[in-house]
BADREN-817309 format. One record per residue (C-alpha): residue number from 1; x, y, z; residue in one letter. Coordinates in Angstrom, 3 decimals, always signed. Each point is the difference from the previous one (the first is absolute). Layout:
<sites>
SITE / nr / u / v / w / rest
SITE / NUM / X / Y / Z / a
...
</sites>
This chain:
<sites>
SITE / nr / u / v / w / rest
SITE / 1 / -16.880 / -35.664 / -8.821 / m
SITE / 2 / +3.595 / -1.156 / +0.238 / n
SITE / 3 / +0.083 / -3.305 / +2.005 / y
SITE / 4 / +2.904 / -1.218 / +1.904 / l
SITE / 5 / +2.386 / -2.416 / -1.855 / s
SITE / 6 / -0.324 / -3.675 / +0.938 / q
SITE / 7 / +3.135 / +0.334 / +1.909 / r
SITE / 8 / -0.966 / +2.842 / +2.035 / f
SITE / 9 / -3.578 / -1.555 / +0.615 / a
SITE / 10 / +1.735 / -3.055 / +1.500 / i
SITE / 11 / +2.261 / +2.074 / +2.227 / k
SITE / 12 / -3.214 / +1.586 / +1.269 / t
SITE / 13 / -1.254 / -3.484 / +0.742 / l
SITE / 14 / +3.201 / -1.109 / +1.575 / e
SITE / 15 / -0.240 / +2.926 / +2.480 / k
SITE / 16 / -3.655 / -0.708 / +0.830 / l
SITE / 17 / +0.435 / -3.759 / +0.423 / f
SITE / 18 / +3.458 / -0.206 / +1.416 / s
SITE / 19 / -1.007 / -0.428 / +3.573 / g
SITE / 20 / -2.453 / -2.809 / -0.632 / t
SITE / 21 / -0.509 / -3.247 / -1.755 / e
SITE / 22 / -3.743 / +0.578 / -0.183 / n
SITE / 23 / -1.346 / +0.763 / -3.403 / d
SITE / 24 / -2.654 / +2.572 / +1.355 / k
SITE / 25 / +0.491 / +3.103 / +1.642 / l
SITE / 26 / -2.518 / +2.303 / +1.875 / s
SITE / 27 / -0.197 / +3.656 / -0.478 / f
SITE / 28 / +1.790 / +0.445 / +3.403 / d
SITE / 29 / +2.546 / -2.701 / -0.815 / e
SITE / 30 / +0.891 / +2.001 / -3.217 / i
SITE / 31 / +0.482 / +3.412 / +1.724 / i
SITE / 32 / +2.183 / -1.729 / +2.748 / s
SITE / 33 / +2.117 / -1.793 / -2.623 / a
SITE / 34 / +0.718 / +3.123 / -1.986 / w
SITE / 35 / +1.293 / +1.824 / +2.895 / g
SITE / 36 / -0.265 / +3.751 / +0.674 / g
SITE / 37 / -3.817 / +0.186 / -1.013 / r
SITE / 38 / -1.269 / -0.587 / +3.474 / e
SITE / 39 / -0.292 / +3.678 / +0.768 / n
SITE / 40 / -1.920 / +0.920 / -3.011 / f
SITE / 41 / -3.996 / +0.249 / +0.242 / p
SITE / 42 / -1.780 / -3.249 / -1.051 / r
SITE / 43 / -1.544 / +1.800 / -3.027 / e
SITE / 44 / +3.418 / +1.087 / -1.313 / k
SITE / 45 / +1.294 / -3.526 / +0.393 / n
SITE / 46 / -2.903 / -1.347 / -1.944 / k
SITE / 47 / +0.608 / +2.367 / -2.836 / a
SITE / 48 / +3.861 / -0.965 / +0.061 / w
SITE / 49 / -0.831 / -3.581 / -0.025 / l
SITE / 50 / -2.520 / +0.434 / -2.841 / g
SITE / 51 / +2.813 / +1.282 / -2.130 / n
SITE / 52 / +2.269 / -2.909 / +0.827 / k
SITE / 53 / -2.844 / -2.507 / -0.618 / m
SITE / 54 / -0.516 / +1.589 / -3.522 / t
SITE / 55 / +3.532 / -0.901 / -1.021 / h
SITE / 56 / +0.033 / -3.473 / +1.499 / l
SITE / 57 / -3.463 / -1.075 / -1.277 / k
SITE / 58 / +1.012 / +1.276 / -3.571 / y
SITE / 59 / +2.928 / -2.463 / +0.365 / r
SITE / 60 / -2.439 / -2.661 / +1.311 / n
SITE / 61 / +2.184 / -0.427 / +3.200 / l
SITE / 62 / -2.848 / +0.608 / +2.480 / i
SITE / 63 / -3.673 / -0.010 / +0.357 / k
SITE / 64 / -1.987 / +2.045 / +2.442 / p
SITE / 65 / -2.016 / -1.861 / +2.806 / i
SITE / 66 / -3.302 / +1.425 / +1.042 / y
SITE / 67 / -2.319 / -0.713 / +2.919 / k
SITE / 68 / -3.634 / +1.178 / +0.530 / h
SITE / 69 / -0.761 / +2.463 / +2.896 / n
SITE / 70 / -3.132 / +0.311 / +1.980 / d
SITE / 71 / -1.704 / +1.752 / -2.751 / n
SITE / 72 / +0.718 / -2.761 / -2.369 / n
SITE / 73 / +2.507 / +2.335 / -1.799 / r
SITE / 74 / +3.221 / -1.469 / -1.490 / r
SITE / 75 / +2.900 / +1.497 / +1.946 / v
SITE / 76 / +3.751 / -0.422 / -0.839 / f
SITE / 77 / +1.717 / -2.365 / +2.418 / d
SITE / 78 / +3.366 / -0.772 / -1.503 / g
SITE / 79 / +1.947 / -1.590 / -2.825 / i
SITE / 80 / +0.840 / -3.448 / -1.187 / q
SITE / 81 / +2.901 / -1.222 / -2.129 / l
SITE / 82 / -1.122 / -1.331 / -3.333 / t
SITE / 83 / +1.920 / -3.017 / -1.768 / l
SITE / 84 / +2.100 / +2.655 / -1.784 / e
SITE / 85 / +0.754 / +1.874 / +3.304 / g
SITE / 86 / +0.988 / -3.421 / +1.618 / k
SITE / 87 / +2.265 / -0.735 / -2.924 / k
SITE / 88 / +1.578 / +3.600 / +0.241 / g
SITE / 89 / +0.810 / -0.486 / +3.503 / l
SITE / 90 / +1.559 / -3.435 / -0.583 / g
SITE / 91 / -2.587 / -1.792 / +2.203 / r
SITE / 92 / -0.989 / -2.492 / -2.850 / i
SITE / 93 / +2.182 / -1.265 / -2.788 / q
SITE / 94 / -1.834 / -0.800 / -3.375 / g
SITE / 95 / -2.920 / -1.912 / +0.151 / e
SITE / 96 / -1.250 / -1.047 / +3.544 / s
SITE / 97 / -3.379 / -1.479 / -0.782 / l
SITE / 98 / -0.317 / -3.696 / +1.321 / d
SITE / 99 / +0.702 / -1.968 / -3.217 / k
SITE / 100 / -1.944 / -2.964 / +1.332 / s
SITE / 101 / -3.253 / +1.953 / -0.183 / e
SITE / 102 / +0.032 / +0.837 / -3.729 / g
SITE / 103 / -1.550 / -2.062 / -2.769 / p
SITE / 104 / +1.597 / -3.452 / -0.627 / t
SITE / 105 / +0.167 / -2.177 / -2.891 / s
SITE / 106 / +0.160 / -3.208 / +1.941 / q
SITE / 107 / -2.683 / -1.785 / +1.985 / n
SITE / 108 / +0.330 / -1.647 / +3.301 / n
SITE / 109 / +1.171 / -3.110 / -1.612 / a
SITE / 110 / +2.588 / +1.621 / -1.957 / g
SITE / 111 / -1.554 / -0.153 / -3.343 / a
SITE / 112 / -0.015 / +2.952 / -2.262 / s
SITE / 113 / -3.311 / +2.132 / +0.060 / e
SITE / 114 / -1.118 / +2.676 / -2.195 / t
SITE / 115 / -1.362 / +3.259 / +1.803 / l
SITE / 116 / -2.788 / +1.924 / -1.637 / s
SITE / 117 / -0.040 / +3.604 / -0.397 / f
SITE / 118 / -2.634 / +0.159 / +2.644 / l
SITE / 119 / +1.923 / -1.858 / +2.585 / d
SITE / 120 / +2.793 / +2.384 / -0.514 / v
SITE / 121 / -2.176 / +3.109 / +0.434 / m
SITE / 122 / -1.395 / -1.623 / +3.188 / k
SITE / 123 / +3.344 / -0.499 / +1.404 / t
SITE / 124 / +1.121 / +3.650 / -0.725 / i
SITE / 125 / -3.179 / +1.235 / +1.640 / s
SITE / 126 / +0.711 / -2.196 / +3.021 / t
SITE / 127 / +3.426 / +1.384 / +0.178 / m
SITE / 128 / -0.812 / +3.691 / -0.242 / k
SITE / 129 / -2.525 / -0.700 / +2.829 / e
SITE / 130 / +2.695 / -1.837 / +2.223 / k
SITE / 131 / +2.994 / +2.347 / -0.810 / y
SITE / 132 / -1.530 / +3.676 / -0.100 / p
SITE / 133 / +3.457 / +1.491 / +0.553 / e
SITE / 134 / +0.990 / -1.184 / -3.504 / y
SITE / 135 / -1.245 / +1.354 / -3.320 / e
SITE / 136 / -0.718 / -3.212 / -1.836 / i
SITE / 137 / -0.764 / +0.844 / -3.722 / t
SITE / 138 / -0.742 / -2.530 / -2.784 / f
SITE / 139 / -0.124 / +0.887 / -3.677 / n
SITE / 140 / -1.375 / -2.124 / -2.839 / v
SITE / 141 / +0.777 / +0.899 / -3.596 / k
SITE / 142 / -0.799 / -1.644 / -3.232 / l
SITE / 143 / +3.047 / -1.166 / -1.988 / k
SITE / 144 / +0.381 / +1.490 / -3.504 / d
SITE / 145 / -0.631 / -2.647 / -2.421 / k
SITE / 146 / +3.189 / -0.628 / -2.148 / q
SITE / 147 / -0.697 / -0.533 / -3.499 / s
</sites>
């Protein structure tokens, strides 16, 4: 499959999110924001949106939002911007995580404190739960021994 370039994918996002500061759009808001699709049948609009979402998800700009219906089946409800999508639209610049919540090397008295690997992993796990809209990754690699 040939995916849209990053530039055109962001242009699509700009068209969808131009009328709102909200980072989430429902299906009906998406159809309305695009313009000219209101007269198409709902099923045809779903297929059209599915194609658009393929390109946007490939570029990690959006993620789908699902809800559960009465039969407890998952039903598409809308889309939400990812961190990359927010950056692409210029809604955030660089790092936007609260720096005061990260691991620190000073204790309350101002003395230097060494953090354990377990402390860092717990902090990252907490941040993943607290900020689900961000993709927080952490890689640990052993250094090559220099002889």
